[in-house]
NUVO-62256 format. One record per residue (C-alpha): residue in three letters; x, y, z. Coordinates in steps of 0.001 Angstrom, whole numbers, plus 500000, padded with zeros to 6 digits. Layout:
<sites>
AlaXYZ/...
</sites>
This chain:
<sites>
Met320249856010210380/Lys320225856366206537/Lys322353858839204847/Gly321192862458204540/Ile318441862173207368/Leu319918862141210818/Trp316845862760212742/Gly314486860719210648/Phe312698858633213188/Ala309502858866215191/Leu308360861820212895/Ala305517863844214022/Cys303949866051211242/Leu302919869188212674/Val301489872487211346/Leu302090876147212410/Ala300380879093210490/Gly300189882798210584/Gly302623883238213443/Arg300267881352215812/Pro301879878413217393/Ala299897875334218126/Ser299393873968221760/Ala303052874044223604/Ser302700870223223861/Asp302161869945220082/Ala304206872364218368/Pro306048874782220701/Leu308070876933218217/Phe306976880453217279/Ala308727882391214609/Glu308650886277214396/Val310342888660211825/Thr310550892519213014/Ala312228895456211762/Ala313261898693213770/Lys312345900673210788/Thr309680899857208046/Ala309808902863205837/Leu312959902851203840/Thr314500904026200992/Thr316300901507198190/Glu319567902714199087/Asp319089901683202756/Gly319908898340204324/Val316710896251204929/Asn317727895277208339/Val315454892736209951/Arg315529890555212936/Phe314534886744212955/Thr313465885396216347/Leu312458881847217274/Thr310850881251220555/Asn310313878012222445/Gln307228878134224279/Gly307193874681225355/Ala308087872833228671/Ser311233870994227066/Asp314665872075225652/Leu314584871876221659/Phe317291871276219387/Val316623872902216051/Leu318577872183212660/Gln319524875719211695/Trp319916875045207883/Lys316093876106207217/Thr316489879399209510/Pro318741882347209016/Leu320232881769212502/Ala323426880673210786/Gly323437882654207695/Phe321404882141204345/Glu321968878887202432/Gly318531878731200724/Asp315396880525200184/Leu313780880965203557/Phe311346883592203154/Ala308374884621200970/Val309246887943199915/Glu306806889832197774/Arg306884893469196142/Asp303317894950195313/Gly301917891463195244/Glu304554889810192884/Pro307286887335194431/Val310807888729194599/Pro313534886533193541/Tyr316052885064196152/Thr319698885993195256/Gly321645884208197955/Arg323412880983197565/Leu321566877488197344/Val323675874904199260/Lys323656871038199082/Arg324743869731202416/Ala326406866647203770/Ala324465864917206721/Pro323853867068209856/Arg326200866986212664/Pro325508867950216344/Ser326691871321215798/Asp324341872036213151/Tyr321638872067215848/Val320832875166217985/Arg319582874532221472/Ile316638876493222613/Glu315849876246226305/Ala312462875805227420/Gly310818879344227400/Gly314030880737225731/Arg314439882434222422/Val317233882765219751/Ser317448885369217168/Ala319586886740214184/Ala319825890122212501/Phe320669890704208883/Asp320166892641205812/Leu317377890855203695/Ser318609892876200633/Ala321567891375200452/Val319691887962199396/Tyr316638889000197894/Asp316435891453194966/Met314758894295196679/Arg316295897326194372/Gln312872898521193192/Pro310695900991195181/Gly307356899440196284/Thr305562897839199231/Tyr306969894578200468/Thr305736891849202635/Val308204889496204240/Arg307032885966205922/Tyr309350883414206979/Arg308246880120205776/Ala309981876567206743/Val308933873375205264/Gly310052870208207116/Leu311903872015209873/Glu313700869418211802/Val313653869643215764/Val314702867520218345/Arg312973867555221827/Glu314963866321225025/Asp312403865379227851/Phe314467865035230965/Arg311673863804232937/Ala310730860984230692/Arg314552860514229880/Gln313664860133226135/Thr314575861936222920/Val311834862704220417/Ser312388864023216743/Glu309655866028215062/Ala309494867518211625/Leu307496870443211050/Asp305545870444208027/Leu305118874150208009/Leu306437876869210354/Glu305387880324209272/Ser305628883790210589/Asp303182886725210351/Ala303956888892207384/Leu306175892080208007/Ala305161894854205867/Leu307897897221204539/Thr307903900467202108/Leu311019901096200103/Ser311103904619198294/Gly313467906332196093/Arg314858905241192677/Asp315145902060191073/Leu318618900388191490/Arg318464897787189053/Gly320979899228186842/Asp323566899317189655/Arg323998895694190042/Pro324607893405187212/Glu322518890359186640/Gly324226887017186184/Glu324318886232182704/Ala324323882673180982/Ala327600881630179429/Pro327319881568175324/Glu326305878039173924/Ala328576875889172280/Ala328344876189168438/Asp328519872608167811/Gly326154871421170589/Lys328955869532172481/Ala330007870372176044/Leu332573873164176300/Thr335764872683178381/Pro334935873944181777/Thr336913876703183458/Tyr338480876194186918/Leu338577878778189663/Asn340783878434192885/Cys341323874688192040/Ser344638872771192522/Asn345728870353190153/Gly344816867662192633/Gln341262868888192820/Ile341104869280189005/Ser342014865591188736/Ser339538864684191623/Ile336762866398189721/Gly337578864129186588/Ser334504863144184560/Ala331912864536186863/Leu330523866864184346/Ala330561864137181718/Asn328753861905184105/Ala326048864552185104/Gln325498864913181369/Asn324930861380181195/Tyr322520861519184098/Ala320612864151182637/Thr320382862569179104/Glu319266859058180592/Ser316535860766182746/Tyr315278862838179736/Asn315212859687177432/Phe313563857857180098/Leu310728860378180586/Val310189860739176789/Gly310371857027176221/Leu308006855963178930/Pro304707855062177520/Ala301889857080178700/Ala299777854040180141/Ser302884853093182242/Arg303482856639183702/Pro300945856507186411/Gly302611853261188230/Asp306227853806187299/Pro308094853440190501/Arg311058855433189673/Tyr309006858404188745/Thr306428858427191712/Thr309355857712194445/Trp310929860859193657/Phe308066863311192238/Gly304918861768193666/Ala301602860616192186/Tyr301388860970188583/Asp299786864144186862/Ser300269864999183250/Thr301139868598183935/Arg303745867923186592/Tyr305226864926184350/Ser305813867384181634/Thr307414869990184003/Val309881867426185199/Gln310638866264181794/Ser311416869878180600/His313697870200183589/Tyr315679867382182513/Gln315610868750178937/Ser317160871928180233/Leu319504870032182353/Lys320725868129179358/Asp321044871053177146/Ala323164872852179820/Phe325566869975180174/Ser326037869498176712/Gly326055872979175470/Gln327340875557178150/Thr330592876528179642/Phe330695875767183363/Gln332759877437185816/Leu333929874974188644/Asp334967876964191720/Cys336924875335194414/Asp336591878280196883/Cys334883876192199646/Ala336911872780199215/Ser337984873177202923/Asp334508873119204136/Asn333607869296204596/Thr330128870206205712/Leu329028871401202296/Tyr328947869374198832/Ala328481872727196725/Tyr326499875652196298/Val325286878309193625/Phe323708881384193025/Ala320536880907190962/Asn321032883957188915/Gln324741883106188090/Pro324666880231185730/Tyr326638878175185255/His329140878953188138/Val329151876176190654/His331314876254193861/Leu332611872893194943/Cys333191872115198617/Gly334712869562200541/Ala332088866998200648/Phe332205867084196980/Phe335531865898196771/Ser335043862866198967/Ala331980861788197159/Pro331787859049194768/Ala332020859541191047/Thr328233858182190676/Gly325747856601192740/Thr323805858159195703/Asp325145861630196771/Ser327775861573194072/Lys329903864161192295/Ala327945863830188984/Gly324489863818191070/Thr325678866980192881/Leu326248868768189650/Val322602867852188599/His321329869317191947/Glu323313872514191755/Thr322741873122188074/Ser319053872593188601/His318911875629190901/Phe319682878077188145/Thr316937880128186969/Val317523879562183462/Val317511875709183919/Ala314697874675186255/Gly314896876959189165/Thr314612874306191855/Asn314591874915195731/Asp315684873100198686/Tyr312566871884200198/Ala313965868371201421/Tyr317513866888201876/Gly318278863205201687/Gln316624860261200230/Thr314193859765203094/Ala312898863229203269/Cys312633863510199411/Lys310523860365199398/Lys308280861667202140/Leu308022865081200175/Ala307164863029196981/Ser304371861312198845/Lys302928864255200661/Thr303716867169198483/Pro304150866409194783/Lys304002869928193794/Lys307153870850195784/Ala308738867722194866/Ile309114868513191110/Ala310677871754192296/Asn313150870245194689/Ala316755870020193575/Asp317583866757195565/Ser314582865064194213/His316111865696190579/Glu319533864307191633/Tyr318206861013193180/Phe315875860466190031/Ala319113860836187846/Glu321337858691190086/Asn318637856104190241/Asn319932854263193438/Pro318684852062194519/Phe318049850940191015/Gln314615851146189710/Ser314523851183185796/Ile316670852818183160/His314704852143179979/Gly311849854237178989/Gly310053851244177510/Gly309220850330181232/Ala311968847583181708/Thr312281846508185260/Asp315701845164185187/Lys317648845562188673/Ala321172845719189520/Ala322666842497191280/Asn323663844292194392/Cys321310846739195964/Ala320519847486199716/Gln318159849809200975/Tyr317428851106204361/Val313931850391205916/Arg313883851427209417/Glu315631850523212724/Asp314886849798216371/Pro315586851991219302/Pro317866853357220625/Tyr317688856202218329/Asp320108858654217422/Tyr321281861139220276/Ser319637858900222910/Tyr321282858170226070/Val322738854856226851/Pro324972853507229744/Lys328954853775229590/Asn330922850720229880/Ala328258848409228621/Trp327254846204225591/Leu324908847474223077/Thr322810845785220444/Lys321626848168217621/Thr319299846768215022/Trp318441847872211288/Tyr316106846373208674/Ile317707846463205320/Lys315907845371202188/Asn317748843364199411/Cys316482845323196325/Gly318805843561193888/Thr319015840197192356/Ala321741838585194074/Thr321209836513197324/Trp322873837720200435/Thr324732834380201827/Thr326337834120205170/Ser329622834863203467/Trp328157838430203120/Gly327628840742205788/Val328118844380207113/Gln331228846483206860/Lys332222849120209352/Leu333002852216207273/Trp334077854334210088/Gly333528855318213858/Asn334817854730217340/Ala333074851313218170/Cys332029847803216832/Gly333505846094214111/Ser332383844334210705/Phe330494841199210783/Asn328962838555208297/Phe325216837875208187/Thr323657834704210202/Lys321405833652207474/Ser320701834109203615/Thr318355837037202410/Ala316820836592199112/Pro316098839255196418/Gly313112841384197693/Ala313399840255201160/Thr314335842376204195/Ala317306841328206428/Lys317328841901210209/Val320728843221210682/Trp322269843910214188/Ala325536845007215659/Thr326629844105219104/Cys329359846581220375/Phe330919847631223802/Leu330516851276224530/Gly333273852612226921/Thr333552855968228713/Ala333509858267225526/Ala330770860747225585/Gln329412859943222257/Tyr329788856998219892/Glu329194857308216187/Val329591854230213759/His328650854016210090/Phe328068850691208033/Lys327223849311204588/Val326411846063203558/Lys329278844192201813/Thr329612841021199416/Ser331542837946199918/Gly334577839858198392/Gly334272842879200484/Thr332617845184198193/Thr330279847809199913/Phe326966848724198239/Gly323760850372198861/Asp322162852736201588/Glu324698853776204505/Phe323263853237207945/Trp324578854244211232/Phe323970855223214936/Val325173858384216932/Leu324645857577220813/Asn325497859547223931/Thr326463857772227141/Arg326155858428230655/
</sites>
C-alpha cells in the first residue's frame, strides 16, 4: 500500500460520541477515562486510567499511536480548566509507516488499559476545576473475522470518552517550572548556524542541508500562497489537495503559518538533537513549548533530502508544531489520510502538521508558481488504489500470488515498456518492466506475480522506475500473512 497508510483500504467511517458506542456490529470500541481520586492538590500526581473495551464479536487490532496505551506522542485529550483549554506539553512525533507491533490486539469482549500521570503531559499547575476527555480522530482499527475468513480495516472518524471531572486545589505552580523560550533572532535576518546535541560527525554530515532545504520549502510555499491570484484560489489543486475547500479565512491562516515557518527558518537558531537516532520507527519529535529544539530519530537519517517524507519536509512538519510558529497537531499521518482530512474536515487540515509538510514538499508535483502555472515534473507516479488481497490478509503458503495496484502517470513523460517497477526491498518477488506504455495522465494497471513459500509473513515494497533504473513517485507494497 502507499507509504504512510498501512491500513488505508476498505475504510468505514464511523462515529462514537459521549462515551456511548454505536452498535457492536458498527463500532464496538468504547473508551473510558477514570481516576481513583478526583479531588487533588496541584502538588499531587494527576493519576488517571484509560481503558479501551472491545464490545464486538470479533478481535480487533488497534493502532496505538492515537491512544495512550504505549505512551504519549501527541495531543490525545481535550483538557480544560474552568472552561479554558489546557495546553499539551508532551512530545509531538512524526512517525514512519506503522508496523504490526504498533497495533494492540483486543479480544472480543476484552479490554486493555494504561495508567499515567496526566500532569506530565498537560499543564495542570494551576488550581481549578478540570475536565478531561479522550478524543481521537481517525483511529485506525483492523477487525479479523475468523468466521468469514476476512480482515477489514476501519477508520473511526471520532472516538470520544465521557468527560472526567477533577478538582485541583492549592498553590499555583507556574513559577516552579520554566516555560520553553524562543531562541534569539538573528540580527541580519539570515539563518543562524544550528547547534547539534548528541550528534556524531556522521549524523551531522547526514543532516547536511536539511535546514536550508526546509527554509526553501517554507519560502516557496509562502510565495506561492501570496502570489496566487484570488480568482484562482478556490480551484487551485495544490491548496485544495492538502487544505480542503477554499475559504478566505482558512487560506489566510495557512498563509500566516508559512510566513511564520519562513521567518523561523531564516531567523532562529535551531537545536538539532540526535538523541533518538537509534529509533527507526520515528522521524522526529518536538515539545510544542520548546522552540526550536528538534529531536531527530532513525527514520529521519534514512529519509531523502527532499521529496515525500524527506529530511527537509520533516523539519517543516516539526517546526509547525511549535506554539510560537503555527501550533499544529497530528490529526492525520501520510498522504492518503491527509487528503481525506482535507476533503472531510478542512478546519483540521489547516492545523495538521503532515498537511503542511506535503504542501511544501509538493510531491506529486502540482504547481510552484503563484501565478497559477501548471508545469509538471517529467517523472511522477501516484498511487490510486489496489486490488485484494489487502494487507495482513491470509494467503496460501507454497503458492503463486498475483498482486495488482493502479498507479497514475502524473508527469509529462510516457512510461514505455523499457520502464517498469523496481523492487526496493522485501522477502519475495523481483523487479519487472511494464507490458505496455502509459501516457501522461493515464493510470497503469501494475501487477507482481510472486511465489510465496513457507514464511509466516511476506512484505515487499516497490516504486516505478525509468528505463535507466531511476525510481520515483509514491511507494507501494503488500504485507501478507500465510497459512
